[in-house]
N, C-alpha and C positions, 0 to 999 in steps of 0.2 A: 417494540422499537427495533428498527433494522437499519444497518448502514450498508448501502450498495455502492461499491467503488468500481467505476468503469475506467480501465486503462487501455490506451492505444499502444500496447507493447506485446511482445511475443508470449511471455509467460509471467506468472506473478506469485507462485506459491511461496517463494522465499521472501518476497516483499510482504505478503500477508502475515507470515509468521513474525517478521521483525516489527511490523506496524503494531500488531496486537500485543507483542511483548513490550514494546516501548510505551504503549498506552497504559498497560498495567503498572509499569514501573514509574513513569514520569508524568502521567496525565491524570491526577486524582479526580478531576471533574468529569473525565470521560470513562475512566476505568469501571465504574459501577454499571455502565450502560452498554459497553461494547466488548464482545468476546468472540470466540470461535463459533458460538451458537447463533449469533445474530449479525455477523459481519460477512458480507459476500463480496468477493473480488471477481470481476469479469475482465478478461483480456481478449483483445480482438485478434490476437495471433498474427500481427503484422510482421513482415520481414523488412519494413522500412523505418522502424522506430529506433530508439536508443539501444545501446548495447553496453556490456560491461557490468551489469547489475546482477546477473545470475550467478548463483553459487556453483552450478553445474558447468563443467569445463566446456562441454559441447556448445552451450548457448553463449559462451563468452569468447569463443575462438576468433570471431571476426573483429573483436576489439582488443585483441592481445591479452585477454584475461579479465579477471574480476577487478573492478575499480571501486574501492571502498567509498571514495568521495562521491562518486556517481550514485552508488547504492544508497548512501545516507541522504543525499539530496532528494531522491525519490521517496524514501521513507518519510522524511520530514515534510515534504510537500503533501503526501497523502494524509498524514496526521493533521496538518493544518487545514486541509479540505474537510476532513471529518469534523474537526473542531468548529469550523465556520458553519457547516450545515447544522451541527448540534445547537450552536448558539442562535441560529436564525429560525429554529423550528417554531411553528405556531399551530394552534388548534385548527383542524379542518371542519368543514361543514357548518 
């Protein structure tokens, strides 16, 4: 099993860390299936996407710094997407 998360944002290492941390703590139905070993995050590296979600100061300068509400919104949305995909899986072939 593999979770592939594609995001149209600049970078996503901190989002990946928080998503996987939250899954382990708060999502008992997902926790046995998704970890650092089988969850891939891909970012398009756009300079036109949202800002304020990065922990690194350089990436949040254009938005006047880190915004916890924005960060949490992205984390929660990613977890909901993984949950939706997980619940809609079916056998192939």
